[in-house]
BAFI-3210 file (N, C-alpha, C; in Angstrom, 3 decimals, decimal comma, padded with zeros to 6 digits):
// residues 99
n [1|2|3|4|5|6|7|8|9|10|11|12|13|14|15|16|17|18|19|20|21|22|23|24|25|26|27|28|29|30|31|32|33|34|35|36|37|38|39|40|41|42|43|44|45|46|47|48|49|50|51|52|53|54|55|56|57|58|59|60|61|62|63|64|65|66|67|68|69|70|71|72|73|74|75|76|77|78|79|80|81|82|83|84|85|86|87|88|89|90|91|92|93|94|95|96|97|98|99]
n.u [039,704|038,847|040,424|039,832|041,292|041,597|041,828|044,343|046,157|045,248|043,375|043,575|044,266|043,110|044,483|044,498|046,980|047,173|046,092|048,090|050,292|049,470|049,232|051,458|053,209|051,450|050,425|052,768|053,267|051,059|051,716|054,252|053,875|051,460|051,454|049,944|048,762|049,000|047,544|048,427|046,724|046,184|044,153|042,206|043,379|045,519|048,883|051,139|052,477|052,462|054,276|055,382|058,857|059,595|057,758|058,422|061,023|060,510|059,095|061,093|063,029|061,544|061,182|063,832|064,337|062,452|063,494|065,919|064,906|063,426|065,484|066,926|065,038|064,913|067,478|067,371|065,476|066,518|066,760|064,695|061,561|059,171|056,398|056,439|057,873|056,123|053,944|055,067|055,648|053,053|051,948|053,489|052,707|049,995|050,183|051,290|049,209|047,367|048,280]
n.v [010,946|012,967|014,986|017,538|017,958|020,593|022,057|021,456|022,131|024,563|026,751|026,135|028,243|029,060|030,631|032,465|032,555|035,112|036,657|036,179|037,348|040,021|040,538|039,740|040,573|040,934|038,324|036,913|037,932|036,843|034,147|034,092|035,328|034,402|031,766|030,708|028,698|028,611|027,712|027,932|028,585|027,884|028,496|027,329|025,015|023,443|024,481|025,204|025,980|028,179|028,213|028,558|028,890|027,036|024,940|024,286|023,340|021,053|019,536|019,230|017,715|015,403|014,530|013,962|011,864|010,009|009,436|008,191|005,938|004,654|004,072|002,272|000,206|-000,522|-001,578|-003,690|-005,337|-005,997|-007,962|-009,573|-011,058|-008,793|-009,052|-010,737|-009,136|-006,926|-008,223|-008,992|-006,488|-005,406|-007,166|-006,539|-003,865|-004,240|-005,595|-003,578|-001,714|-002,933|-002,598]
n.w [034,328|031,656|029,338|027,126|023,912|022,963|025,307|026,181|024,095|023,233|021,068|017,651|015,111|011,833|009,053|006,050|003,427|002,403|004,513|006,409|005,166|005,191|007,921|009,397|011,523|013,731|013,935|014,527|017,085|018,442|018,321|019,571|022,145|023,173|022,704|020,634|017,905|014,455|011,473|008,179|005,256|001,792|-000,850|000,690|001,637|004,018|004,288|005,730|009,013|011,836|014,716|018,140|019,163|021,134|020,766|018,135|018,528|020,077|018,193|016,246|017,658|018,175|015,563|014,843|016,657|015,783|013,244|013,954|015,320|013,271|011,510|013,083|013,278|010,586|010,235|012,062|010,920|008,503|005,644|006,451|005,739|004,529|005,160|007,402|009,163|009,446|010,640|013,101|014,215|014,363|016,229|018,485|018,880|019,444|021,868|023,444|023,442|025,065|027,587]
ca.u [039,402|039,070|040,756|039,674|042,534|041,724|042,255|045,769|046,942|044,648|042,687|044,429|043,605|043,400|044,607|044,905|048,306|047,006|045,967|049,404|051,120|049,006|049,218|052,508|053,684|050,424|050,365|053,982|053,042|050,127|052,453|055,348|053,496|050,286|051,672|048,893|049,222|048,275|047,687|048,345|046,050|046,190|042,977|041,476|044,118|046,647|050,188|052,219|052,001|053,279|054,291|056,481|060,125|059,604|057,034|059,229|062,144|059,962|058,794|062,368|063,628|060,735|061,484|065,147|064,194|061,720|064,437|066,833|064,168|063,104|066,750|067,213|064,110|065,330|068,652|066,966|064,650|067,174|066,761|063,508|060,400|058,378|055,127|056,752|058,253|054,904|053,154|055,723|055,450|051,636|051,764|054,093|051,846|048,772|050,530|051,463|047,913|046,629|048,849]
ca.v [012,303|013,193|016,377|017,800|018,366|022,044|022,601|021,224|022,826|025,818|026,754|026,278|029,170|028,959|031,935|032,351|033,101|036,561|037,232|036,104|038,376|041,350|040,689|038,874|041,047|040,626|036,874|036,509|038,250|035,844|032,898|034,247|035,715|033,659|030,381|030,262|027,957|029,111|026,937|028,816|027,886|028,451|027,947|026,525|023,811|023,745|024,352|025,471|026,358|029,052|027,780|029,198|028,173|025,879|023,865|023,892|022,535|019,729|018,829|018,886|016,628|014,206|014,104|013,323|010,589|009,123|009,004|007,228|004,698|003,958|003,522|001,086|-000,844|-000,983|-002,445|-004,903|-006,180|-006,154|-009,345|-010,277|-010,918|-007,641|-009,471|-011,244|-007,981|-006,161|-009,008|-008,897|-005,119|-005,289|-007,916|-005,749|-002,705|-004,721|-005,885|-002,286|-001,037|-003,621|-002,218]
ca.w [033,917|030,235|029,013|025,704|023,273|022,839|026,584|026,318|023,087|022,846|019,788|016,476|014,189|010,408|008,388|004,651|003,143|002,236|005,856|007,042|004,538|005,612|009,378|009,926|012,826|014,737|014,099|015,240|018,496|018,980|018,457|020,527|023,495|023,650|022,297|019,729|016,734|013,286|010,246|007,020|004,163|000,442|-001,531|001,665|002,027|004,893|003,627|006,674|010,342|012,676|016,112|018,861|019,050|022,037|020,077|016,985|019,024|020,439|016,939|015,628|018,412|017,921|014,202|014,888|017,363|014,885|012,212|014,572|015,584|012,023|011,006|013,893|012,842|009,257|010,419|012,779|010,049|007,202|005,172|006,936|004,864|004,984|005,773|008,733|009,976|009,746|011,587|014,404|014,717|014,716|017,480|019,565|019,115|020,093|023,260|024,116|023,608|026,135|028,888]
c.u [039,771|039,316|040,605|040,977|042,675|042,110|043,762|046,560|046,388|043,988|043,703|043,664|044,022|043,444|045,055|046,295|048,236|046,877|047,322|050,310|050,759|049,144|050,336|052,976|052,720|050,364|051,603|053,865|052,115|050,848|053,495|054,856|052,304|050,350|050,518|049,527|048,344|048,586|047,472|047,762|046,231|045,077|042,236|042,191|045,293|047,979|051,366|051,609|052,984|053,149|055,447|057,716|060,206|058,902|057,837|060,381|061,662|059,671|060,090|063,029|062,860|061,010|062,833|065,073|063,471|062,642|065,402|066,121|063,832|064,352|067,129|066,303|064,513|066,529|068,257|066,205|065,255|067,224|065,571|062,366|059,525|057,062|055,357|057,123|057,020|054,041|053,747|055,526|054,003|051,349|052,321|053,230|050,563|049,032|050,702|050,121|047,068|047,118|048,166]
c.v [012,478|014,682|016,549|018,341|019,880|022,707|022,501|022,092|024,182|025,697|026,929|027,130|028,873|030,363|031,698|032,962|034,620|037,249|037,248|037,202|039,764|041,602|039,903|039,302|040,697|039,120|036,348|036,807|037,231|034,526|033,018|034,461|034,939|032,186|029,834|029,555|028,355|028,219|027,902|028,016|028,637|027,737|026,989|025,277|024,188|023,499|024,567|025,830|027,309|028,549|028,488|028,312|026,966|024,694|023,373|022,984|021,139|018,914|018,364|017,703|015,319|013,661|013,398|011,949|009,565|008,583|007,958|005,890|003,943|003,385|002,251|-000,077|-001,399|-001,910|-003,768|-005,864|-006,352|-007,638|-010,162|-010,020|-009,769|-008,037|-009,984|-010,100|-007,179|-006,893|-008,911|-007,522|-004,915|-006,000|-007,140|-004,530|-003,099|-005,005|-004,585|-001,615|-001,685|-003,217|-001,028]
c.w [032,437|030,016|027,518|025,145|023,232|024,153|026,739|025,352|022,714|021,484|018,665|015,471|012,754|009,824|006,953|004,482|002,988|003,595|006,568|006,478|005,052|007,113|010,063|011,316|013,947|015,005|014,817|016,735|019,146|019,236|019,567|021,953|024,047|023,286|021,445|018,548|015,564|012,091|009,085|005,867|002,854|-000,305|-000,604|002,145|002,925|004,194|004,586|008,021|010,997|014,107|016,807|018,828|019,976|021,386|018,877|017,418|019,431|019,188|016,275|016,326|018,212|016,530|014,143|015,549|016,487|013,798|012,759|014,781|014,303|011,377|011,765|013,498|011,488|009,361|011,065|011,873|008,659|006,842|005,636|005,961|005,378|005,656|007,194|009,674|010,374|010,753|012,991|015,019|015,146|016,033|018,667|019,895|019,816|021,570|024,056|024,376|024,707|027,508|029,467]
res [m|v|i|e|l|k|e|v|v|g|v|i|k|n|r|s|a|m|e|v|r|n|n|l|g|e|l|l|n|e|v|q|y|r|q|e|r|i|v|i|t|r|a|g|k|p|v|a|a|l|v|d|m|a|m|f|e|r|i|r|l|m|d|e|e|f|t|v|l|t|d|q|l|a|c|a|y|q|g|v|d|p|a|a|a|e|a|e|i|a|e|a|l|a|a|l|s|k|q]
***
């Protein structure tokens, strides 16, 4: 069964910084009560996002875990030729993707 991403995360809305400034209270309600996600743009380019606190906490924890894992990898591969390390990591990722 294939689930489209938008069914899982809902629609991500784009709003300009000016719209956010003018409608912050309404947008906060959309985020807090409807778990909507809003990308804030400036000159058409994404610069920030509004997400509910549960999503923010998940992102924060994932970021912390990523930092720990990359630090562990750096220690494990300290003194190893970068090309050899990249080849080993690529091989491990390829093996995981076959599972």
